[in-house]
N, C-alpha and C positions, 0 to 999 in steps of 0.2 A: 504494500500500500504506500503510494507516494503521499497522499493526504486522505483524511477521513472523507467518506462519501457524503456525510451530512454537514460537518462544520469546517472541513478543510484543514483541521489540525494535522500536524505531522508526527504527533506523539501517540504511541499506542503500546499496549501490553499484549504479548503472545499468550493466548489461552490454551490452545492445543496445537502442537506441531505433529501433523500426521505424516510427514515425510512425502516422498514422491509417490503419487497414486495415479492409477488409470482412471479415465472418465467412466462413470457408472453406466452411461448409455452406449458405450463403444464395445459391443459384444464381438469378440473375434470369431471368425469362422474356422480358424485353424490354430494350432499351438504355435506356429511359426509366424503368425501375422504380426506386423509392427503395431505397437500400442503407444500412442502419445501419452505422456505423463506430465503432471504438474505438481507443484509443491503445495500440499494442503496445509494452510497456516491460518488458523482462526484466531482473531484478535479482538481487542476492545479499545476504542478510542479513549484516551485518558482525559480528554476535554469534555466530550458530550456523553460518553458512555455507550455509544452504539456499537454493537457486536457485528463484526463483518469479516469477510475473507481479506486477509492482508495481501495475499497474492491471488490473482485470478488466472484462469486458463486462457489460452488463445481463443479469441472470439470465433475464429473460423473452425477451430477444432471442436468446439463445444456443440456445434450444430449437429443434430443426430444424423448418423450415417444411414439410418434406415427410415424410410417414409412411414412405416407402420408405428413408430414410436410416438405416442400421444399420452397426455396426462389428464386425469379427471380430478375435479375438485368437488367438495361437498356442496349440495345445492338446496338442501331442505329449507334454508333461510331465505331463498331468493323471492318467494312470493311476498313475504313480509317486507323485504327490502324494497321490492318494486313499489309496493304501496307507499312506503315512506318517501321514496324519491319523488313520487308524483305530488307530494305535499310541499316540496321545496319552493320557497317564495319566488315568484316571477315566472314559474313554468305553467304552460297550458298544453292542451292536446296538440297544438301546432309546434311545440318545442321539438328541436331536433336532437336525437340521441345517437351517440356513436360508440362503437366497441373497438377494442384494439386487437384482440386475438379471438380464435375460435371459442375460447373459454367464456366469452361474453355473449355468444349467440343465444343461449337459453335465457339470459336476462333481457335481451332485446326482444325476444319472442314474447316474454311475459308482459313487457311494456306495450307491445302492439296489441295484445289481447285486452289491455286496459285502456285502449283508445288512442295511444300515441300514433300519429299518422306517418311520421318520417323517422326511420332509423337506417343507419348504415354501419358497416364494419370495414376497417382497414383491410383492403384486399392484398394478399401476398403479391399478386401480379403487379400492383401499383408500386411495389417496392423491388421489382425485378427478382422476386423469389419464386422458385418453381414448385416448392412444396405446398400442396393445397391446404394442409392443416398446420402451417408453420406456427411454432410456439414462440414464447417470449424471447428465448435465446437467439432466435433467428430474426424476429421482427424488430426488437428494440434498437439494435445498432443502426438500422436503416432509418428509424424515426428521429434520430438525433440530428439529421441533416435538414436545414431550414428550407432548402429548395424542394425537398420531398414533402415537407409540411405544406408548402405553398401549392404544390400539385394536387395534394389531397383536398385542400380547400377549394381549388378551382374546379375539381371534378365533382365534389360533393358539397352539400350545404354545410357551412361552418356550424359545428354543433353547439347547442346550449349546454349539453351534458356529455361528458366522456365517461364510459365505463371501463375500468381497468382492473379486472379480477386476476390476482396472482401474477402481476407483471413487475411491480415495483421492487420486489426482493430479487428480481433477476437482472436489474439494470447494472451494467458495467460502469456507467458514468451517470450516477443518480441525478446530479444537478443538471447535467446537459439534457437528460430525459425530461425532468420536470420543467425545464425552460421550454422544451419543445411542446409539451402539453399546454403550457400557458399561451403559446402562439396558436396552437390548433383550436383551442376552445374560445368561444366568444368572450370579450370583456364582460365581467360580472357573471360569467358562466361557471359551471361546476365540473369538477372531476371527482369521480368516485373510485377510490383505491381500496381494494380488498387484499389483505395480507394474512399469512398465518401468524398466530401468536406463539412465540417460542418460549414463553415463561414456563410452561409445563415441562418442555424438553430440558430447560436449564435446571429446574428444580429436581427432576428425576434423573439427571445425568444421562440423558439420551444423546449419545454422541453420534448416532446415525442421523441426527438432524443436519449434520454437516454434509453439504452436497455442493458439488462444483457449480451447479446451475443457480444456487442461491448465494448471492453476494452479501445480502443483508439479512440479519436475524433480529427481528423486532420484538420488543416488549411493549406494553401499553404506553409506557413513558417515552421510550425512544421513538415510537411511531408518531406520537403527537408532536415531539420536538423537531422531527425531520423537516417540517414545513416552515420553520422559524425564519430562515433566510432564503425564502423563495418568493415568487410572485403570488403565492396562494395564502389565503387565510383559512385556518381550520374552522369550518362552519358547524359540523355535526359529526358525532361518533356513534357507531353501532357496534355491538359485541354479541357474537353468537357462539355459545358453547357446543363443542362436539366431544365425542369420546376420546379421540386421539389427539386432535389439534384444533384449538379454538380459532375462530375467525374474527379478525378486527377489520372494521371498515371506517375510513375517514372520508367525509365529504368536504372537499376544499373548494374555496371560491377564488376565482381569478380577479382579484381586486386590489392588489398591492403594487406599489412602485418601489424602485431601488431605495428611496428615502425611508421607506417603512421597515427595511430590514433591521433586525436586531443584531448586535455584534457580540453579545455576551452569551456564552454557553456554559452550562453547569451540569455535570453528571449527577445522577441521584445515588444516594447511598445504597438503595435496594439493587439497582443495576450493577453497581460496583461489586456488591456482595455476590450476586448471581455469577458474575464473571469470575470472581476470585475462587468460589467453591467449585465451579465447573472446571477450572484449570487445576486447582489443587488436588482434586480427586481422580483425575484421569489416570495417573500412574498407579494409584491404589486399585482402581477398578480393572485396569489392564492386567495386573498381577492376579487379581481374584478370578478373572475370566480364564486365565491360563491354568490356574489351579483347578478350577471347576471342570474344564474340558479335559485336562490331563487325568483327572480322577475318573471321568467316564471312559476315557481311553484305556486306563489301567484295568477297568472292569470288562474290557473287551466289548464295549457297547459300539454298535455300528450307528453312525450319525449322518443325518442329511439335513438340508435346509430347504424349506418350501417358499418359493417366491424369488424370482431372479431380477428383482428391482433394486433400487438404490439403497434401501434399508439393509438388505442382505449383503449387497456388494460392499457397502461401507463398513458393516460389522465385521465381515470376513477380513477385509484388507486393513482396516484401522487397527484391529486387535490381533491380526496375523494368526488366524486360527485355521487356515486352509488345510493344514496337515491332519486335522482331526475330522474333517468332513469328507464323506465319500463322493457326494455330488449335490447339485442343486436341482430341485424339482420345479418345473413350471409347465403348465399345460397349454400355454400360448403356442400355437403351432409355428408362429414366426420365429420363436426362440429355439425350436428343435434343431439339434446338431450344432448349436453355438456354444460358446464358452463364457464363463463369467469374466468380466474385465479384471485384470490384475492377477487374480488367483488362478485363472485358467481351469477352474473346476468345470466339469461338463454339465450342461443343462439337459435334463432328461424328463420324460413323461412320468406322471405320478404312478403309473403301473410299476415303475422300478422300485418303489417303496416295498412292494410285496416280493418282487423277484429277488431283490438284494437282502431281504429280511432285515430291514432297518429297525433298530430298537427305539431310537428317539429321533423325531423329526422336528427341528426348530422352525418356527414360522417368522419370516420377515415380511409381514403383511399388515394391513390395517385390521382393526378389531373386527369390522364387519366381514372382511375376507377370511379372517381366521375362523369365524363361526361357520362360514360356508364350507371351508375345507374340512373341518372336523365332522360336519354333517354328511358331507359327500363321502368321506373315508371312515365311516363308522366301523367298517370291516377291519381296518388297520388297528383301530382301538380294541376291537373284539379279539384280535390276535395278539393282544398284550403290547402293541406298539404305543408309543406316547407322542403326543404333540405338546411342544412347549413354545412359548412366545419369546422371541428375541427382545421385543419391546419391554417385557416385564422382567427380563432376566436381571438387568442391572438394578432396578428398584428392589428386587428380592435380595440381591447381594448387599445393597446399601442398608437394608434392614438388619443385616448381620453385623454391620460395622459398629464399633464402639465409639 
């Protein structure tokens, strides 16, 4: 990190040094395939307290190599959010709403059902992107260019409201992206940013939250402070709890000038404490994880992991446990015959759980997906196999700590 993504300070503390790691979305098709790596270095700004990657991967390398890679976000809150957005001062059914990526399509559809006449979404074609479902890591760098913003305005109606679900944490240059949004939206218009709340991850020492595609890791405090020195005023906040990762939403208004920027930043004691404990306990947990897996290995337990996503990838690589794992299970046909990034563990169909007589299968999945897997593979449980959650493994270990 040259400077902090929020306050531009050059002073930071390293929280977790994960060393050189492969990208979690770069599944090799052979054991000999070249794998780009970058230095995983999570840090915290000493001035404002924002937790962020101190080093970022190459913007071109991070673009998924496979078109079938897409990500889904929780949507149960979107009906209520849509109702709230329509109550914003100055908006009518003739107001124009714009989305940034495919993740905003379902919100725009809800707004149309509620009577909004004009909606549009940034088209990858307008950004010279060939991927039809291009995500944040592909779209955002293109949106930082003022000439591109002008073309979007010329082609479409300038929006009264921009929807940006799960894009802000992906921004490689946060201030440049926010400035671009202030140009795209009308003066006095609104931008709606939705981001994951990392407070629970920090409290539960969930180191799999670290992901090369997420540059920023927000708490409620750091999310609110982010807009302090931007052209936006924080107008309204919404918070929606979920089992795995809560959602925070900021509605900001495009109504400030340079003269309104604040120059003073102060980190909060709570954020500093989160960062300190997250950093302090990494080595302790690393050792505990190896003792735990070595114990299972000594009992001749055959182990596998279900889910070939970034949770499993980061857990395997960050804690260096590949030698304890036979393979990674994933029934997505696209991942068949591929290998896990970094560890090069083979990705296989779930039938392999039975054929290889796996004793314990760890799950690197969302809570909802974990339930589906256990229901689908009740026979595995009947045969005395065990499913255990990677997400809950560290909190379990922390409960044993003095």
